[in-house]
C-alpha positions, 0 to 999 in steps of 0.5 A, spaced: 851 859 527 845 861 532 845 864 539 851 863 543 847 858 548 845 853 542 852 853 540 855 852 547 850 846 547 853 842 541 860 844 543 864 838 546 871 841 547 874 844 553 877 851 552 884 854 554 881 861 554 874 864 554 873 871 552 866 874 553 864 880 550 857 879 548 851 883 549 850 887 555 843 885 557 842 880 563 839 874 559 844 874 554 850 875 559 848 870 563 846 865 558 854 866 555 856 865 563 852 859 564 853 856 557 860 857 556 864 857 563 863 850 565 868 848 559 874 852 561 879 847 563 883 848 570 888 853 569 884 856 563 882 863 563 876 867 563 876 874 560 870 878 561 870 885 557 866 891 559 866 890 567 864 896 570 864 897 577 860 904 577 853 903 573 854 910 570 860 907 566 856 901 563 851 896 563 851 891 569 850 884 567 858 883 565 859 886 572 854 881 575 857 875 571 864 877 573 862 877 581 858 870 580 865 867 577 869 870 583 864 868 588 863 861 585 870 859 588 872 856 581 875 863 578 880 868 581 882 874 578 889 875 575 889 881 572 885 887 569 886 892 564 881 898 563 874 894 563 877 887 561 878 882 567 882 876 566 880 870 571 884 864 572 880 857 573 882 854 579 883 847 580 878 843 584 879 841 591 
């Protein structure tokens, strides 16, 4: 056990599903995103919880990593339910 980024550094398997529902602080959210999303295999899912477009509804870091995933070109949104966003890892071109 330890910080998510430390665990990710020692985790050498690919993931079919990654569910990010951690801390809402910028440092923690970005560490989760940067440490774990490279492990999602093509065709796998990235699920991010507590994504709020309006800052009055919740913290910004989950929304910011959601936007980063979309703008990376590696993921596209497949569905949303409340504050949960589900993204598909795209195949490399």
